[in-house]
C-alpha positions as a Markdown table, in Angstrom:
| # | Residue | x | y | z |
|---|---|---|---|---|
| 1 | Met | -19.9 | 41.1 | -90.9 |
| 2 | Arg | -20.8 | 41.0 | -87.2 |
| 3 | Lys | -23.4 | 43.8 | -87.7 |
| 4 | Lys | -25.1 | 41.8 | -90.5 |
| 5 | Gly | -25.4 | 38.7 | -88.3 |
| 6 | Val | -26.9 | 40.7 | -85.4 |
| 7 | Ser | -29.5 | 42.3 | -87.7 |
| 8 | Thr | -30.5 | 38.9 | -89.0 |
| 9 | Ile | -31.1 | 37.6 | -85.5 |
| 10 | Leu | -33.2 | 40.6 | -84.6 |
| 11 | Val | -35.4 | 40.1 | -87.6 |
| 12 | Ala | -36.0 | 36.4 | -86.7 |
| 13 | Leu | -36.9 | 37.3 | -83.2 |
| 14 | Ala | -39.4 | 39.9 | -84.4 |
| 15 | Leu | -41.0 | 37.4 | -86.7 |
| 16 | Val | -41.4 | 34.9 | -83.9 |
| 17 | Ala | -42.9 | 37.5 | -81.6 |
| 18 | Ala | -45.4 | 38.5 | -84.3 |
| 19 | Leu | -46.5 | 34.9 | -84.9 |
| 20 | Ala | -47.0 | 34.3 | -81.2 |
| 21 | Gly | -49.0 | 37.4 | -80.7 |
| 22 | Gly | -51.3 | 36.5 | -83.6 |
| 23 | Phe | -51.8 | 33.0 | -82.3 |
| 24 | Leu | -52.7 | 34.3 | -78.8 |
| 25 | Leu | -55.0 | 36.9 | -80.3 |
| 26 | Gly | -56.8 | 34.3 | -82.4 |
| 27 | Arg | -57.3 | 32.0 | -79.4 |
| 28 | Ser | -58.8 | 34.8 | -77.4 |
| 29 | Gly | -61.0 | 35.9 | -80.3 |
| 30 | Asp | -62.1 | 32.3 | -80.9 |
| 31 | Arg | -63.0 | 31.9 | -77.2 |
| 32 | Ala | -64.8 | 35.2 | -77.1 |
| 33 | Gly | -66.7 | 34.3 | -80.3 |
| 34 | His | -67.8 | 30.7 | -79.4 |
| 35 | Glu | -68.5 | 30.7 | -75.7 |
| 36 | Pro | -71.7 | 32.7 | -76.0 |
| 37 | Thr | -73.0 | 30.4 | -78.8 |
| 38 | Ala | -72.4 | 27.3 | -76.7 |
| 39 | Thr | -74.1 | 28.8 | -73.7 |
| 40 | Ala | -77.2 | 29.9 | -75.8 |
| 41 | Gly | -77.5 | 26.4 | -77.3 |
| 42 | Ala | -78.8 | 27.9 | -80.6 |
| 43 | Thr | -76.6 | 25.7 | -82.9 |
| 44 | Thr | -78.7 | 24.4 | -85.8 |
| 45 | Gln | -78.6 | 20.7 | -86.3 |
| 46 | Tyr | -79.5 | 18.8 | -89.5 |
| 47 | Thr | -81.3 | 15.4 | -90.0 |
| 48 | Cys | -82.5 | 13.1 | -92.7 |
| 49 | Gly | -86.2 | 12.9 | -93.6 |
| 50 | Met | -86.0 | 9.1 | -94.2 |
| 51 | His | -83.6 | 8.3 | -91.3 |
| 52 | Pro | -84.4 | 10.8 | -88.5 |
| 53 | Phe | -81.8 | 9.2 | -86.2 |
| 54 | Ile | -79.1 | 10.7 | -88.4 |
| 55 | Ile | -78.3 | 14.1 | -86.7 |
| 56 | Gln | -75.3 | 16.3 | -87.7 |
| 57 | Asp | -74.1 | 19.8 | -86.8 |
| 58 | Glu | -73.7 | 20.9 | -90.4 |
| 59 | Pro | -75.6 | 20.5 | -93.7 |
| 60 | Gly | -74.7 | 17.7 | -96.1 |
| 61 | Leu | -75.9 | 14.4 | -97.4 |
| 62 | Cys | -77.3 | 11.4 | -95.5 |
| 63 | Pro | -74.7 | 8.7 | -95.1 |
| 64 | Ile | -77.3 | 6.0 | -95.7 |
| 65 | Cys | -79.6 | 7.2 | -98.5 |
| 66 | Gly | -77.7 | 10.2 | -99.9 |
| 67 | Met | -80.6 | 12.7 | -99.4 |
| 68 | Asn | -80.0 | 16.3 | -98.5 |
| 69 | Leu | -80.1 | 16.9 | -94.7 |
| 70 | Thr | -82.8 | 19.3 | -93.5 |
| 71 | Pro | -82.5 | 21.6 | -90.5 |
| 72 | Leu | -84.1 | 20.7 | -87.2 |
| 73 | Lys | -86.3 | 23.3 | -85.6 |
| 74 | Ala | -84.1 | 25.4 | -83.2 |
| 75 | Gly | -85.0 | 26.2 | -79.7 |
| 76 | Thr | -87.3 | 23.2 | -79.0 |
| 77 | Gly | -85.5 | 22.1 | -75.8 |
| 78 | Gly | -88.0 | 23.9 | -73.6 |
| 79 | Gln | -85.3 | 25.3 | -71.3 |
| 80 | Gly | -86.5 | 28.8 | -71.0 |
| 81 | Gly | -89.7 | 30.2 | -69.4 |
| 82 | Glu | -92.3 | 28.3 | -67.4 |
| 83 | Arg | -93.0 | 24.7 | -68.7 |
| 84 | Gln | -96.5 | 23.7 | -69.5 |
| 85 | Val | -97.9 | 20.5 | -67.9 |
| 86 | Thr | -100.1 | 18.4 | -70.2 |
| 87 | His | -101.0 | 15.6 | -67.8 |
| 88 | Trp | -99.9 | 13.7 | -64.7 |
| 89 | Ile | -98.8 | 10.1 | -64.5 |
| 90 | Ser | -98.0 | 7.5 | -61.9 |
| 91 | Pro | -94.2 | 6.9 | -61.4 |
| 92 | Met | -94.9 | 3.2 | -60.9 |
| 93 | Asp | -97.6 | 2.7 | -63.6 |
| 94 | Pro | -97.2 | 5.0 | -66.7 |
| 95 | Ser | -100.6 | 4.0 | -68.0 |
| 96 | Tyr | -102.3 | 5.7 | -64.9 |
| 97 | Val | -103.0 | 9.2 | -66.4 |
| 98 | Arg | -104.9 | 12.0 | -64.7 |
| 99 | Asp | -105.6 | 15.7 | -65.6 |
| 100 | Glu | -104.7 | 17.0 | -62.1 |
| 101 | Pro | -102.0 | 16.3 | -59.5 |
| 102 | Gly | -102.7 | 13.8 | -56.8 |
| 103 | Gln | -101.9 | 10.2 | -55.9 |
| 104 | Asp | -102.2 | 6.9 | -57.7 |
| 105 | Tyr | -104.0 | 3.8 | -56.5 |
| 106 | Met | -100.7 | 2.7 | -54.7 |
| 107 | Gly | -100.4 | 6.0 | -52.8 |
| 108 | His | -97.5 | 7.5 | -54.9 |
| 109 | Asp | -97.5 | 11.2 | -55.8 |
| 110 | Leu | -98.2 | 11.8 | -59.5 |
| 111 | Val | -95.4 | 13.3 | -61.6 |
| 112 | Pro | -96.0 | 16.0 | -64.3 |
| 113 | Val | -95.5 | 15.5 | -68.0 |
| 114 | Tyr | -94.6 | 18.7 | -69.8 |
| 115 | Ala | -95.6 | 19.9 | -73.2 |
| 116 | Asp | -92.0 | 20.3 | -74.3 |
| 117 | Gly | -91.4 | 16.6 | -73.6 |
| 118 | Gly | -88.3 | 15.4 | -71.9 |
| 119 | Gly | -86.9 | 11.9 | -71.4 |
| 120 | Ser | -87.9 | 9.9 | -74.4 |
| 121 | Ser | -90.1 | 12.7 | -76.0 |
| 122 | Ile | -88.9 | 14.0 | -79.3 |
| 123 | Thr | -89.3 | 17.1 | -81.5 |
| 124 | Ile | -89.1 | 16.8 | -85.3 |
| 125 | Asp | -89.2 | 19.6 | -87.8 |
| 126 | Pro | -92.5 | 19.8 | -89.8 |
| 127 | Val | -90.6 | 19.2 | -93.0 |
| 128 | Val | -89.1 | 16.0 | -91.7 |
| 129 | Thr | -92.5 | 15.0 | -90.3 |
| 130 | Gln | -94.0 | 15.4 | -93.8 |
| 131 | Asn | -91.2 | 13.4 | -95.4 |
| 132 | Met | -91.7 | 10.6 | -92.9 |
| 133 | Gly | -95.4 | 10.4 | -93.7 |
| 134 | Ile | -96.6 | 10.8 | -90.1 |
| 135 | Arg | -100.3 | 10.8 | -89.8 |
| 136 | Thr | -102.4 | 11.2 | -86.6 |
| 137 | Glu | -106.0 | 10.4 | -85.6 |
| 138 | Ala | -108.0 | 11.4 | -82.6 |
| 139 | Val | -109.0 | 9.3 | -79.6 |
| 140 | Thr | -112.8 | 8.9 | -79.8 |
| 141 | Arg | -115.6 | 7.1 | -78.2 |
| 142 | Asp | -117.2 | 4.4 | -80.5 |
| 143 | Asp | -119.2 | 1.2 | -80.5 |
| 144 | Leu | -117.1 | -1.9 | -81.2 |
| 145 | Ser | -118.6 | -5.1 | -82.7 |
| 146 | Arg | -117.3 | -8.3 | -84.2 |
| 147 | Glu | -118.6 | -11.3 | -86.1 |
| 148 | Ile | -116.4 | -14.3 | -85.5 |
| 149 | Arg | -116.2 | -16.7 | -88.4 |
| 150 | Thr | -114.5 | -20.0 | -87.8 |
| 151 | Val | -114.6 | -23.7 | -88.7 |
| 152 | Gly | -116.5 | -26.3 | -86.7 |
| 153 | Arg | -116.5 | -30.1 | -86.5 |
| 154 | Ile | -119.6 | -32.2 | -85.9 |
| 155 | Gly | -119.4 | -34.8 | -83.2 |
| 156 | Phe | -121.7 | -37.1 | -81.2 |
| 157 | Glu | -123.6 | -35.7 | -78.2 |
| 158 | Glu | -121.8 | -37.5 | -75.4 |
| 159 | Ser | -124.9 | -37.9 | -73.2 |
| 160 | Arg | -126.6 | -39.8 | -76.1 |
| 161 | Gln | -124.0 | -42.5 | -76.6 |
| 162 | Tyr | -124.6 | -46.0 | -75.2 |
| 163 | Thr | -122.8 | -49.2 | -74.8 |
| 164 | Val | -124.3 | -52.7 | -75.1 |
| 165 | Asn | -122.6 | -55.5 | -73.2 |
| 166 | Ser | -123.4 | -58.8 | -71.5 |
| 167 | Lys | -123.2 | -59.5 | -67.8 |
| 168 | Ile | -122.9 | -63.2 | -68.3 |
| 169 | Gly | -120.4 | -65.3 | -70.3 |
| 170 | Gly | -121.4 | -67.4 | -73.2 |
| 171 | Trp | -121.5 | -67.6 | -77.0 |
| 172 | Ile | -123.3 | -65.5 | -79.6 |
| 173 | Glu | -125.8 | -67.7 | -81.3 |
| 174 | Arg | -127.4 | -65.2 | -83.5 |
| 175 | Leu | -127.0 | -61.5 | -84.6 |
| 176 | His | -130.1 | -59.5 | -85.4 |
| 177 | Val | -128.1 | -56.3 | -86.1 |
| 178 | Asn | -124.8 | -57.0 | -87.9 |
| 179 | Gln | -124.0 | -53.7 | -89.7 |
| 180 | Thr | -122.2 | -50.5 | -88.5 |
| 181 | Gly | -124.5 | -47.5 | -89.1 |
| 182 | Gln | -127.7 | -49.5 | -89.0 |
| 183 | Arg | -130.6 | -47.8 | -87.3 |
| 184 | Val | -132.2 | -49.4 | -84.3 |
| 185 | Lys | -135.2 | -48.6 | -82.2 |
| 186 | Lys | -135.6 | -48.9 | -78.5 |
| 187 | Gly | -136.7 | -52.5 | -77.6 |
| 188 | Glu | -135.5 | -54.0 | -80.9 |
| 189 | Pro | -133.5 | -57.3 | -80.6 |
| 190 | Leu | -129.8 | -57.0 | -81.1 |
| 191 | Leu | -128.4 | -60.5 | -80.5 |
| 192 | Glu | -128.9 | -63.8 | -78.8 |
| 193 | Ile | -126.4 | -65.4 | -76.3 |
| 194 | Tyr | -126.2 | -69.0 | -75.2 |
| 195 | Ser | -124.9 | -69.2 | -71.6 |
| 196 | Pro | -124.8 | -72.4 | -69.4 |
| 197 | Glu | -125.0 | -70.2 | -66.3 |
| 198 | Leu | -128.2 | -68.6 | -67.7 |
| 199 | Val | -129.8 | -72.0 | -68.4 |
| 200 | Ala | -129.0 | -73.2 | -64.8 |
| 201 | Ala | -130.4 | -70.0 | -63.4 |
| 202 | Gln | -133.7 | -70.5 | -65.3 |
| 203 | Glu | -134.0 | -74.1 | -64.1 |
| 204 | Glu | -133.4 | -72.9 | -60.5 |
| 205 | Tyr | -136.1 | -70.3 | -60.9 |
| 206 | Leu | -138.6 | -72.8 | -62.3 |
| 207 | Leu | -137.8 | -75.2 | -59.4 |
| 208 | Ala | -138.2 | -72.4 | -56.9 |
| 209 | Leu | -141.7 | -71.6 | -58.4 |
| 210 | Arg | -142.7 | -75.3 | -58.0 |
| 211 | Asn | -141.4 | -75.4 | -54.4 |
| 212 | Arg | -143.3 | -72.3 | -53.6 |
| 213 | Thr | -146.5 | -73.8 | -54.8 |
| 214 | Glu | -145.9 | -77.0 | -52.7 |
| 215 | Leu | -144.8 | -75.1 | -49.5 |
| 216 | Ala | -147.7 | -72.7 | -49.8 |
| 217 | Arg | -150.0 | -75.6 | -48.7 |
| 218 | Ser | -148.1 | -76.0 | -45.4 |
| 219 | Ser | -149.8 | -75.1 | -42.2 |
| 220 | Phe | -146.6 | -73.5 | -40.9 |
| 221 | Ala | -146.4 | -69.9 | -42.0 |
| 222 | Asp | -142.6 | -69.8 | -41.8 |
| 223 | Ile | -142.3 | -72.7 | -44.2 |
| 224 | Ala | -144.7 | -71.0 | -46.7 |
| 225 | Ala | -142.8 | -67.7 | -46.4 |
| 226 | Gly | -139.5 | -69.5 | -46.9 |
| 227 | Gly | -140.6 | -70.9 | -50.3 |
| 228 | Asp | -141.7 | -67.5 | -51.4 |
| 229 | Arg | -138.4 | -65.9 | -50.5 |
| 230 | Leu | -136.5 | -68.5 | -52.4 |
| 231 | Ala | -138.6 | -67.9 | -55.6 |
| 232 | Gln | -138.0 | -64.1 | -55.2 |
| 233 | Ala | -134.2 | -64.6 | -54.9 |
| 234 | Ala | -134.1 | -66.7 | -58.0 |
| 235 | Arg | -136.1 | -64.1 | -59.9 |
| 236 | Gln | -133.9 | -61.3 | -58.7 |
| 237 | Arg | -130.8 | -63.2 | -60.0 |
| 238 | Leu | -132.3 | -63.3 | -63.5 |
| 239 | Lys | -133.0 | -59.5 | -63.3 |
| 240 | Tyr | -129.4 | -58.8 | -62.3 |
| 241 | Trp | -128.3 | -60.5 | -65.6 |
| 242 | Asp | -130.5 | -58.0 | -67.5 |
| 243 | Ile | -133.3 | -60.6 | -68.2 |
| 244 | Ser | -136.3 | -58.4 | -68.9 |
| 245 | Glu | -139.7 | -58.6 | -67.2 |
| 246 | Arg | -141.3 | -59.8 | -70.4 |
| 247 | Gln | -138.7 | -62.7 | -70.7 |
| 248 | Ile | -139.3 | -63.7 | -67.1 |
| 249 | Ala | -143.1 | -63.7 | -67.7 |
| 250 | Gln | -142.6 | -65.9 | -70.8 |
| 251 | Leu | -140.5 | -68.3 | -68.7 |
| 252 | Glu | -143.1 | -68.5 | -66.1 |
| 253 | Gln | -145.9 | -69.2 | -68.6 |
| 254 | Ala | -144.0 | -71.7 | -70.7 |
| 255 | Gly | -142.5 | -73.5 | -67.7 |
| 256 | Lys | -139.6 | -74.4 | -70.0 |
| 257 | Val | -136.0 | -73.2 | -70.0 |
| 258 | Ser | -134.9 | -71.0 | -73.0 |
| 259 | Lys | -131.5 | -71.9 | -74.4 |
| 260 | Thr | -130.5 | -68.4 | -75.4 |
| 261 | Met | -130.9 | -64.9 | -73.9 |
| 262 | Thr | -131.9 | -62.0 | -76.2 |
| 263 | Leu | -130.3 | -58.6 | -75.7 |
| 264 | Tyr | -132.6 | -55.6 | -76.8 |
| 265 | Ser | -131.6 | -52.1 | -77.7 |
| 266 | Pro | -132.1 | -49.7 | -74.8 |
| 267 | Phe | -132.4 | -46.6 | -76.9 |
| 268 | Asn | -133.0 | -45.2 | -80.4 |
| 269 | Gly | -130.0 | -44.5 | -82.6 |
| 270 | Ile | -127.5 | -46.0 | -85.0 |
| 271 | Val | -124.9 | -48.7 | -84.4 |
| 272 | Ser | -121.7 | -46.5 | -84.3 |
| 273 | Glu | -119.4 | -49.4 | -83.5 |
| 274 | Arg | -119.9 | -53.2 | -83.7 |
| 275 | Lys | -117.6 | -55.7 | -82.0 |
| 276 | Ala | -119.9 | -58.7 | -81.8 |
| 277 | Phe | -119.7 | -61.6 | -84.4 |
| 278 | Gln | -121.8 | -64.7 | -84.6 |
| 279 | Gly | -120.3 | -67.6 | -82.8 |
| 280 | Met | -117.9 | -65.4 | -80.8 |
| 281 | Asn | -117.2 | -66.3 | -77.2 |
| 282 | Val | -118.3 | -63.5 | -74.8 |
| 283 | Met | -116.9 | -62.7 | -71.5 |
| 284 | Pro | -118.9 | -61.0 | -68.7 |
| 285 | Gly | -118.8 | -57.2 | -69.1 |
| 286 | Glu | -117.3 | -57.3 | -72.6 |
| 287 | Glu | -118.4 | -54.5 | -74.9 |
| 288 | Leu | -120.5 | -55.8 | -77.9 |
| 289 | Met | -121.9 | -52.7 | -79.6 |
| 290 | Gln | -122.1 | -48.9 | -79.3 |
| 291 | Ile | -125.3 | -47.0 | -80.1 |
| 292 | Ala | -125.4 | -43.3 | -80.7 |
| 293 | Asp | -128.5 | -41.1 | -81.0 |
| 294 | Leu | -128.0 | -38.6 | -83.8 |
| 295 | Ser | -131.3 | -36.7 | -83.4 |
| 296 | Arg | -129.1 | -34.0 | -81.7 |
| 297 | Val | -125.4 | -33.4 | -82.3 |
| 298 | Trp | -122.6 | -31.2 | -81.0 |
| 299 | Val | -120.5 | -28.8 | -83.1 |
| 300 | Tyr | -117.0 | -28.0 | -81.8 |
| 301 | Ala | -115.9 | -24.6 | -83.0 |
| 302 | Asp | -112.2 | -23.4 | -82.7 |
| 303 | Ile | -111.8 | -19.9 | -81.2 |
| 304 | Tyr | -108.5 | -18.1 | -81.3 |
| 305 | Glu | -107.1 | -16.5 | -78.1 |
| 306 | Tyr | -107.7 | -12.9 | -79.2 |
| 307 | Glu | -111.3 | -13.7 | -80.0 |
| 308 | Leu | -112.1 | -15.3 | -76.7 |
| 309 | Pro | -113.2 | -12.0 | -75.0 |
| 310 | Trp | -116.1 | -11.8 | -77.6 |
| 311 | Val | -117.4 | -15.3 | -76.9 |
| 312 | Arg | -119.9 | -16.0 | -74.1 |
| 313 | Gln | -122.0 | -19.0 | -73.1 |
| 314 | Gly | -125.6 | -18.8 | -74.4 |
| 315 | Gln | -124.7 | -16.8 | -77.6 |
| 316 | Lys | -126.7 | -17.6 | -80.8 |
| 317 | Val | -124.7 | -18.9 | -83.7 |
| 318 | Arg | -125.3 | -19.7 | -87.4 |
| 319 | Val | -124.0 | -23.0 | -88.8 |
| 320 | Glu | -123.7 | -23.4 | -92.6 |
| 321 | Leu | -123.0 | -26.6 | -94.5 |
| 322 | Pro | -120.3 | -26.1 | -97.2 |
| 323 | Tyr | -122.1 | -28.2 | -99.7 |
| 324 | Ala | -125.6 | -27.0 | -98.9 |
| 325 | Gly | -125.7 | -24.2 | -101.6 |
| 326 | Asp | -128.8 | -22.1 | -101.1 |
| 327 | Arg | -130.0 | -24.0 | -98.1 |
| 328 | Pro | -130.7 | -21.8 | -95.1 |
| 329 | Ser | -128.2 | -21.9 | -92.2 |
| 330 | Leu | -129.0 | -23.7 | -89.0 |
| 331 | Glu | -129.5 | -21.8 | -85.7 |
| 332 | Gly | -127.7 | -23.0 | -82.6 |
| 333 | Thr | -126.5 | -22.0 | -79.1 |
| 334 | Ile | -123.1 | -22.1 | -77.4 |
| 335 | Asp | -123.9 | -24.2 | -74.4 |
| 336 | Phe | -120.3 | -24.7 | -73.1 |
| 337 | Leu | -116.8 | -23.2 | -73.4 |
| 338 | Tyr | -114.0 | -25.7 | -72.7 |
| 339 | Pro | -111.5 | -24.5 | -70.1 |
| 340 | Thr | -108.5 | -25.8 | -71.9 |
| 341 | Met | -106.5 | -24.8 | -75.0 |
| 342 | Glu | -105.3 | -26.9 | -77.9 |
| 343 | Ala | -101.5 | -26.9 | -77.8 |
| 344 | Gln | -101.0 | -27.3 | -81.6 |
| 345 | Thr | -103.5 | -24.7 | -82.8 |
| 346 | Arg | -103.6 | -22.4 | -79.8 |
| 347 | Thr | -107.4 | -22.3 | -79.9 |
| 348 | Ala | -110.2 | -23.0 | -77.4 |
| 349 | Arg | -113.3 | -25.0 | -78.2 |
| 350 | Ala | -116.8 | -23.8 | -78.0 |
| 351 | Arg | -119.5 | -26.4 | -78.0 |
| 352 | Ile | -122.7 | -25.7 | -80.0 |
| 353 | Gln | -125.9 | -27.8 | -79.7 |
| 354 | Leu | -127.9 | -28.5 | -82.8 |
| 355 | Asp | -131.1 | -30.5 | -83.6 |
| 356 | Asn | -130.6 | -33.0 | -86.4 |
| 357 | Pro | -134.0 | -34.4 | -87.3 |
| 358 | Gly | -133.1 | -35.4 | -90.8 |
| 359 | Phe | -129.6 | -36.7 | -89.9 |
| 360 | Asp | -128.0 | -34.3 | -92.4 |
| 361 | Leu | -125.3 | -33.4 | -89.9 |
| 362 | Lys | -122.9 | -36.3 | -89.7 |
| 363 | Pro | -120.1 | -36.8 | -87.2 |
| 364 | Asp | -116.7 | -35.6 | -88.2 |
| 365 | Met | -118.2 | -33.3 | -90.9 |
| 366 | Phe | -116.8 | -29.8 | -91.2 |
| 367 | Val | -119.1 | -26.8 | -91.1 |
| 368 | Asn | -118.8 | -23.0 | -91.2 |
| 369 | Val | -119.7 | -21.2 | -87.9 |
| 370 | Ser | -120.6 | -17.5 | -87.5 |
| 371 | Ile | -120.8 | -16.0 | -84.0 |
| 372 | Ala | -122.4 | -12.6 | -83.7 |
| 373 | Ala | -120.8 | -11.2 | -80.6 |
| 374 | Glu | -122.4 | -8.6 | -78.4 |
| 375 | Ser | -121.1 | -5.1 | -79.2 |
| 376 | Ala | -119.3 | -2.9 | -76.7 |
| 377 | Thr | -121.0 | 0.5 | -76.6 |
| 378 | Asp | -119.5 | 4.0 | -75.9 |
| 379 | Val | -115.9 | 2.9 | -75.3 |
| 380 | Leu | -112.6 | 4.8 | -75.8 |
| 381 | Thr | -111.0 | 3.6 | -79.0 |
| 382 | Ile | -108.0 | 4.3 | -81.2 |
| 383 | Pro | -106.9 | 2.7 | -84.6 |
| 384 | Ala | -105.3 | -0.6 | -84.1 |
| 385 | Asp | -102.4 | 0.5 | -86.3 |
| 386 | Ala | -101.4 | 3.1 | -83.7 |
| 387 | Val | -100.5 | 0.5 | -81.1 |
| 388 | Leu | -96.9 | -0.7 | -80.8 |
| 389 | His | -96.6 | -4.1 | -79.1 |
| 390 | Ser | -93.6 | -5.1 | -77.0 |
| 391 | Gly | -92.9 | -7.9 | -74.6 |
| 392 | Arg | -93.9 | -5.6 | -71.6 |
| 393 | Gly | -97.1 | -4.1 | -72.9 |
| 394 | Gln | -98.4 | -1.7 | -75.5 |
| 395 | His | -97.6 | 2.0 | -76.2 |
| 396 | Val | -98.5 | 4.7 | -78.6 |
| 397 | Phe | -97.1 | 8.1 | -79.7 |
| 398 | Val | -99.2 | 11.1 | -78.7 |
| 399 | Ala | -98.8 | 14.2 | -81.0 |
| 400 | Leu | -98.5 | 17.3 | -78.7 |
| 401 | Gly | -98.4 | 19.8 | -81.6 |
| 402 | Glu | -95.6 | 21.8 | -83.2 |
| 403 | Gly | -93.7 | 18.6 | -84.1 |
| 404 | Arg | -93.6 | 17.2 | -80.6 |
| 405 | Phe | -94.3 | 13.5 | -79.9 |
| 406 | Asp | -94.6 | 11.8 | -76.6 |
| 407 | Pro | -94.5 | 7.9 | -76.1 |
| 408 | Arg | -97.3 | 6.7 | -73.9 |
| 409 | Gln | -97.8 | 3.3 | -72.4 |
| 410 | Ile | -101.4 | 2.1 | -72.6 |
| 411 | Lys | -103.7 | -0.9 | -71.8 |
| 412 | Thr | -105.9 | -2.2 | -74.6 |
| 413 | Gly | -109.1 | -4.2 | -74.6 |
| 414 | Leu | -111.4 | -5.5 | -77.3 |
| 415 | Gln | -110.5 | -5.2 | -81.0 |
| 416 | Gly | -113.4 | -4.6 | -83.3 |
| 417 | Glu | -113.9 | -5.4 | -87.0 |
| 418 | Ser | -113.6 | -1.7 | -88.0 |
| 419 | Gly | -109.9 | -1.7 | -87.2 |
| 420 | Arg | -110.2 | 0.1 | -83.9 |
| 421 | Thr | -109.1 | -1.1 | -80.5 |
| 422 | Gln | -110.5 | -0.3 | -77.1 |
| 423 | Val | -108.3 | 1.7 | -74.7 |
| 424 | Leu | -108.6 | 0.9 | -71.0 |
| 425 | Glu | -105.9 | 3.1 | -69.6 |
| 426 | Gly | -103.4 | 5.7 | -70.7 |
| 427 | Leu | -105.2 | 8.0 | -73.1 |
| 428 | Lys | -107.9 | 10.7 | -72.9 |
| 429 | Glu | -110.6 | 11.5 | -75.4 |
| 430 | Gly | -109.5 | 14.0 | -78.0 |
| 431 | Glu | -105.8 | 13.3 | -77.9 |
| 432 | Gln | -104.0 | 12.7 | -81.2 |
| 433 | Val | -102.1 | 9.5 | -81.7 |
| 434 | Val | -99.7 | 8.6 | -84.5 |
| 435 | Thr | -101.0 | 6.0 | -86.9 |
| 436 | Ser | -98.1 | 5.7 | -89.4 |
| 437 | Ala | -94.3 | 5.8 | -89.2 |
| 438 | Gln | -94.5 | 5.2 | -85.4 |
| 439 | Phe | -91.7 | 2.6 | -85.7 |
| 440 | Met | -89.3 | 5.3 | -86.8 |
| 441 | Leu | -90.5 | 7.6 | -84.0 |
| 442 | Asp | -89.9 | 4.7 | -81.6 |
| 443 | Ser | -86.3 | 4.2 | -82.6 |
| 444 | Glu | -85.8 | 8.0 | -82.6 |
| 445 | Ser | -87.3 | 8.3 | -79.1 |
| 446 | Lys | -85.0 | 5.6 | -77.7 |
| 447 | Leu | -81.9 | 7.2 | -79.4 |
| 448 | Arg | -82.8 | 10.7 | -78.1 |
| 449 | Glu | -83.3 | 9.4 | -74.6 |
| 450 | Ala | -80.0 | 7.7 | -74.6 |
| 451 | Ile | -78.2 | 10.8 | -75.9 |
| 452 | Gln | -79.9 | 13.0 | -73.4 |
| 453 | Lys | -78.8 | 10.8 | -70.5 |
| 454 | Met | -75.2 | 10.7 | -71.7 |
| 455 | Thr | -74.9 | 14.4 | -72.5 |
| 456 | Ala | -77.0 | 15.9 | -69.6 |
| 457 | Pro | -74.9 | 18.8 | -68.0 |
| 458 | Thr | -73.7 | 18.4 | -64.4 |
| 459 | Pro | -74.6 | 21.3 | -62.1 |
| 460 | Ala | -71.6 | 23.5 | -61.2 |
| 461 | Ala | -70.3 | 23.1 | -57.7 |
| 462 | Pro | -70.1 | 26.2 | -55.4 |
| 463 | Ala | -66.8 | 28.1 | -55.3 |
| 464 | Gly | -64.2 | 26.7 | -53.0 |
| 465 | His | -66.1 | 23.3 | -52.7 |
| 466 | Glu | -64.4 | 20.0 | -53.6 |
| 467 | Gly | -67.3 | 18.2 | -55.3 |
| 468 | His | -65.8 | 14.8 | -55.8 |
| 469 | Asp | -68.7 | 13.0 | -54.1 |
| 470 | Asp | -71.3 | 14.8 | -56.2 |
| 471 | Asp | -69.4 | 14.0 | -59.4 |
| 472 | Leu | -69.4 | 10.4 | -58.5 |
| 473 | Glu | -73.1 | 10.4 | -57.8 |
| 474 | Glu | -73.8 | 12.1 | -61.2 |
| 475 | Leu | -71.6 | 9.5 | -62.9 |
| 476 | Phe | -73.6 | 6.5 | -61.7 |
| 477 | Lys | -77.1 | 8.0 | -62.1 |
């Protein structure tokens, strides 16, 4: 009985020893089999063609759309061999790009950009690139032109608007012009005003004329000169009240006081506003009428902010009347650009001067305005669809070949009608820029950059060195 128990214990101990040995052997084999693979970094990863930010270590289905994952191209990290430099950029201004090393305009040394990317650069398998529908187009030199079509509003020419008022108080005895919009000619009578002050001034002038005649017979030169000065002062008083030379001459010839004073039109035009009524009491300086000359008018054209670089003072424009049909367009010139913006429409106003001999152009009428801007010749351009706009500027994705894409910050200028945009800084002629699906590349680039910063390996510390300080510096980089 005792022998049977001892043999059972020995069998159990042998079984435990066999299991422990197998476990240790499997651990050593697993470590020996996997460590070289991790060091080589040749593990194949898989991604989705519609959602490239989905990256897995094994094949399967996309968790978003359910498509089969496709393998990423292995060995694109650019860790082995000598790295190829594509261009050099400024560390403070990424849009400052040069073909050779040197310094930027601020004195900083240029840093290289490698063909294998790095940072936010990404590499995508050609199959995934095709599934994403990525298309590229070359940076070329072209001529940019633009014809700006906008709406204009006709207004009065401010320098041809006049106000009629009286410098004396009284009552309007008669209105010769009593309709708004009525045409008047220069020198045509507008209204007649009765003023007691004017009657007294005329009597004083007639009395001064009679005294001058009597004093002229005096043998004393000073007395004769005094009579003449008094007559001149009375005459000047009438002129200050806008009594014309013709009216004063009539007063001198008739020798009789006129009860009313007639106001005449100082210019040709139309009565744009009438405030005078027959029998109304008039105060000195009160506005009675407004006269506007419509033989020449202004057109106010609204220009959007992005169109302002194309507009210059002195440019020729065409103005078309919406109701004119086959009538030829009118030719005008931009004579002024207003320095302010309209807060509601975010537009600036361009003023166009037009002759209006037939009075066909009426104030507050809307017209169509076409501005043929001067073309920009031989400038570096890219398709406008290639530019990604952010709150801090513009950037594009440059195709480096073999599925590699590099985000590049640029500065843009004019935008032409052909759909191309001028590039001021950041690109060179002949480079290929992405024109479609760049929003997916943008999200993928930011994701790859964040992952690379989080998973970047820390350099091993030398043997026998306590590298706590270095570990802390790497942690907070």
